[in-house]
N, C-alpha and C positions, 0 to 999 in steps of 0.2 A: 504493500500499499504506500509506496514512496511518493506516488503522485496524488495523494488524497486531497480532497477539496480543491480541485482545479476544474473550472468550467462546471459542468452540471453534475458532477459527482456530489455536490452538496444538495442537489435537487433529487437525484434518482440513483446515483451509485454506479455509473458505468465509466467513470473517468479513466481508471487504469487501463481497461481494455481499449477505450477509444484512442488514447494517446499512443499506446504501444502499436496499434494498427496504422495510425496516420504518419508516425515518424519514419516508417519503413519507406515511405514515398519520396522523402526529401533527399535529393542528391547531396553527397558531401562536397565541400570546397576542394579544389585541386591544391595540394600542398607542395611537397618537394619536387623540384625538377633538377635535372643534371646541369652542372655549370662547366665553363671552361674559361681560359684566360682572356679570351677576346669578346665574349658575349655572355650575358646572363639572361636566361629565358624568363619571361614574365611569369609570375605566379598564376595569374589568370590572363589568357591572351585576349579575351574579348568579353563583353558584358553578357550575362546569362540571365534568363527570366524563367522561374518555375511558376506555373499556374496549377493549383491544386484544388480539388473539389471532393468532398466526401458526403455521403448521406448515411445516417446511422438510425437504426430502429431497434427498440427494445420493449420487453414486456415482462411482468413479474407480478407477484402478489404479496410483497413485503416491503412496502413503501415506508421509509423512515419519517416522511412528512406525516403519516397517519399512524405513527407508533408501532411500525413493524407489520402492519397488516393493511393491505389496500393495493390499488393498482400501481404499478411502476411503469406504465405505458409512457413512451417518450420518443420523439423523432427529433433529429438534429441535422441540419444542413450547414456545412462549413466551407468557406471559400478562402483561399490563401494565395497571396502573391509574394514571391521571393525574388528580389532583384539583387544580383551581384555584379559590382562595378569595379574594374581595375582602376585604382587611382594613379598608379605608376607601376613600375616593373616589380615592386616588392609589397605593395599594399593593396588590400581589397575592402571595399565597403559593401556590407550586405544590409539590405532593408527587407524586413519580413513583416507584412501586415495581414490582418485576417479579420473575418466576420463569422460568427457562429450564431445562428438563429434556431431556437428550439421551441417545440410545443410539448408540454408535459402535463399528462393527467395527474401525476403525483404533486407537482408543485402548485396546480390549480386548487388543491385541496388545503393550501395555506388558508384560504378563505372559501370553504365549500358552500357558503351560503349566498355567494354573489352571482350565481348563474341561474337562478330561479327554477331549480330542479323540483319536481313534484315530491320527490322522496330523496333525501340526501344520504348517500352511503359512501364509505371510503373506497369502493371499487368503481365509482363513477366519477368522471372529470367534471368540475365546475366549468362553466363556460365564460367565467370572468376573466379579468385581465391578467390574473396571476398564473394563468396557464401558459404563458409564453414569455420569452425573454431574448435579448440580443447581447451577445459579448462581442467586443471589439478590442483588438490588441495591436500594438506597434512595438516591434523589436529590432532596432538597428544595432549593428555590431561592425567592428573594425579589426582587421587582421593585418599584422606586419610580419613579414618574413625576412630573415637575414640574408645577405648576399649569397652565402654559401648553401641556404635552404636547410640549414641544420637547427635553426632556432625559429620559433613561431610565437609571437605575442598576439593576444586578442582581448578585447574589451567589448561589452555590450550593455544596452539598457533595455528595460521591458516596462510597458505600460499596458494595462487592460482595465475595462470597465464594464459592468453590467449593473443591473438595477439596484442590487443590494451589496455590491462589493467592488472595491477599487484595489488594484495592485500596482506597486512600483517596485521594480527589481533592477539590480545592476550586478555586474560580475566580470571576471577576466580569467584568463588561463595562460599557461606557458608550456610549450611543448619543445622537447629537446630530442633530436635524432642522433644516434650513435652508429658505430660499426657499419659504415657505408649505407647508412639509413635502414639497416636491417633491424635496428633497436629503437624503440620510441618510448619516451617517458613523458607524461603529461601531469601538470598540477593545475588545479583550478579552484575557484571559490565564487559563491553567489550569495546575495542578500535580497530578500523580498520584505518590503515594508507594506502591509496590507491594512485595509480599513473596511470593516463591515458598516453597512446601513441596516442595522437590525430589524428585521421584519418578523413579528411574532405571530402565532396562530391567531385567528380572529377573536376566538373566545378568551384569550388572555390579554387582550388589549384594553386599556383603561376605557371605562364607559360601556362595555359590551353588555347588552341586555337582549334576550329573546324569549318571549313568552311560550315558545314551543319547548322549552327545556323540560325534560322528564327525568326523574330519578328520585332516590329516597332522601329528602331534605332540600337544602338549598346549595346550588352550585356556587362554591366560593373557594377556588383553588388558592393554595399558598404559593403565589408566583411572585418572583422578584426579578425585574429586568437586569440584564448584564450591566455592570458598571463601566467596564472598558470594552470598546469595540475594535481595538487594534489587534493585528496578528503579525508577528515578525518571525521570519524563517532565515536560517544561516546555514550554509552548507560548504563543505570542503571535499574536493574530489581528487582521486589519484587513479591513473591508469598506466599500465606497462604492457607493451606489446613487443613481440619477438617473432621474426621469421626463423623458424626452427630448422626447415629443410626447404628444398626447392618446391615442395608440395604442401607444406604444413606450416600454418601460422597460428600462434596463440596470443592471448591477451588476458590479463587480470585486471580488475578495477575495484575500487572501494570508495565509499562516500560516508561521511559524517554529517548528520543533519540534526539541528536543534531548532525547536519552535517554542515560542512563548506568546502569550496573549490569549485572545478568545479563540480557542480551538474547537469549541462546540458550534453547532449549527443552530441559530436562533429559532428557526421555524420547524424543527423536527420534534414532534410530540413524544411524550412518554406517558404511559398509563401504569399506575401503581397497583400492586396486588392487595394492598391493605386499605384502600380508600373506596367510597362509593362511586359507582359508575353513573355518569350523566350523559343524556343523548339529546340530539335533535334529529328527529326521524331515526335513521339507523346509523347515524354518525356519532361516535362517542367523542365527548369534549375532553380536552387535554387536562391531565393532572399537573403536568409541568412540561418543560422542554428539556432536550438533551443537555446534561451537565457532565463535562469532562474536564480533566485537569488542565491547568493553564501552562503546562510545560510537557514537552514530548522530545525524546531523544531516539534517533533512528540510525541504524547501521546496516546498509546493504553491501554485500560482497559478492563478486561473481567473476565469471570468466568466459572467454569465447575461444573456440577451436575451429578453424577452417581447414579443410583438406581438399586439395585440388586432385580429383580422381583422374580426369582426362579432359580433353577439349570439350566434351559433351556435358560433364557433371562435376559440380562442386558441392561439398557437404559443409553447411555452416551450423555449428552447434553453439548453444548458449545455456548457461546456468547462472542462477543467482540465489543467494540465501539472504533473508532479511530478518532483522530483529529490532524490536523497539521496547521501551520501557513501560508501555501499556499492556504488555503481555503477548503481543502478536509475534509469531515467528512464521516465516513462509518460505516456500521453495518454488522456483520458477525454472522450467526446462523447456527448451525449444529446439526444433530442427528445421532448417530450410534447405532445400535441395534444388538450386538453379540448374535448369537443363537447357543448354544452348541448342536450339533447334536448327539455327543456320546463323549467318552473319548479321541478320537483322532481328530475329525473334529469340527471346529467352523466357521459358516458362518457370514459375516460382512456387511450387507446392510447399506448404508449411504446416507445422503442428506445434501447439504451445500448451503445456500443462501447468496448472497453478494450484497450490493448496496452501491454506493458512490456518492457524489456530485463532480462537476467539480472543478479543481484548478482554481484559479483567473487568471491564465495566459494561460489557454488552449483556442485555437481558431481553428475551422475547417479550411480547406484549403482556403486561401485568406481572412480569417476573421480578421487577425491582420493587423495593419497598420505600416508602416516603421517608424513612429514617436514613437511607443510604446517602452518601456524599456525592457520588458520581454514578451516572447511569445513562445508557443510550439503548435504543432499539434499532439502530441503523445496522442492516445486515451486511454492509460493507466491513463491519467490525466483528462480524460473527465468524464461526468456523465454517469453512466451506472448501470445495475443490471445483476447478473449472477446466473445460477443454476448449481449445480454439483451433479451428480448422480453417485453412485458407488456401487460395491459389491466386497467382497473378501472372500476367503476361506483360513483357516489356518489348517495345519496338524501338530499334535504334537506327537512325539515319546517319551513317558515317559522314556523308557529304553534305548533310543539312540542306537537301534540295528544297523541301517544302518551306514556304516562307509565311511569316506573320509580320506584316509591315517590312522592316529591314532585318528581322530576326529569322534565322533558319531553324527548322525543327531538328532537335538533337535526339530526344527520347520521348516516348509515350508510355506510361505505366498504368495498367488497369488491374485492380486487385478486388477480391471478394473474400471476406472473412466471416465465419459464424462462431458465436460464443455461446456456450451452454454451461450454466453454473448449477451446482448441486442443490441450491435453495430454490430453484425454479426460475431464476432470471435467465432469460435467453435473449440474444441480440444478433444483429448482422450489421456489416458496414461494407459499403461499396465506395472504393476510392479511385479517383482518376487523377493522374499527375502528368504534366507535360513540361519539358525543358526546352527552351529556345536559346540560341546562341547568336550574338551579334556578328555581323560581317567586319 
């Protein structure tokens, strides 16, 4: 859960799967090039443009917005533009901008009463404004390579905004190549300074009253708004890669991540097992919202091993172990097998397996008691395993004959992935990426 609480994971819990699928489409920048005494080849010969689009769809029955029971139906469409510009022979400026628009039955139930449904339930979406949102981000970065191409410095900024969340980030990295570029060592760090605009379930807002409330007694939850709405994240990363043989390349990597501030999601309900239940129609009113510690420490460690079988096939394997001080440990393993059909087409079948233990503070609906200090019914923090199956195909135009304005088509990537989680959440994503290169 390294990527927790990004984009719509706060609404419906698919963020990790979504970003792991999308990142495979983004082409890496060109780094080291050979040098000689009379001429230094540019790090990037011409400007490049990536145009990326993805469509994501999910469903499930354990929405955190409605206390661990309710629809998780969600669709998300994301468009991204990445522009890489050579500033000179050693420096590259990259500008990455994107928009993500989603419609969520789960988040619509932050206020299930605003849609005029005849019978309000956690398994039906409200038609009010809370059912949709738009995330926009801007991520510029600058990379400098030394003349001998053995050292690479980079720095970047990040801004994103959506209706209840703003994120500001910055970071940098240093990469050093040794042993005739057969060995690579990288160090990096990032900081995110985020701010919630806390939106609480409608029944917990000041002044709420509805004469349709039913239950034994008077609905009067002991609810206190969060005092601080800031969330800060700090990470340091390390990676080491080595060409082991002519056919084998390996890498190991590790991160240290610490977070503090409001790590709870303000609109995710919790129902206690020792309090009276109150309803409007078939919709149970919250006893409280998710309460989690205001500090979290994470350590993911992993590795890659790529083996060149022959001109037709390459094996790309990946493993990651994750631990945090909330009680979660997880294992991720994946295998991708690029199959080069000819000079233009490559097929990418892939499989990924994920499993994790539950956080110390996870309880199913009505499993927590009102006397507990911390509690959540977010199934992203439960114990589960998941399978992801996918296939992609890439078209490469070596001569960039097809044109878009003054840019020639370099590659087209089309990918499909299906995700199946043991708690009933299932999803799929279709991604299309194109890269154009300037003349």
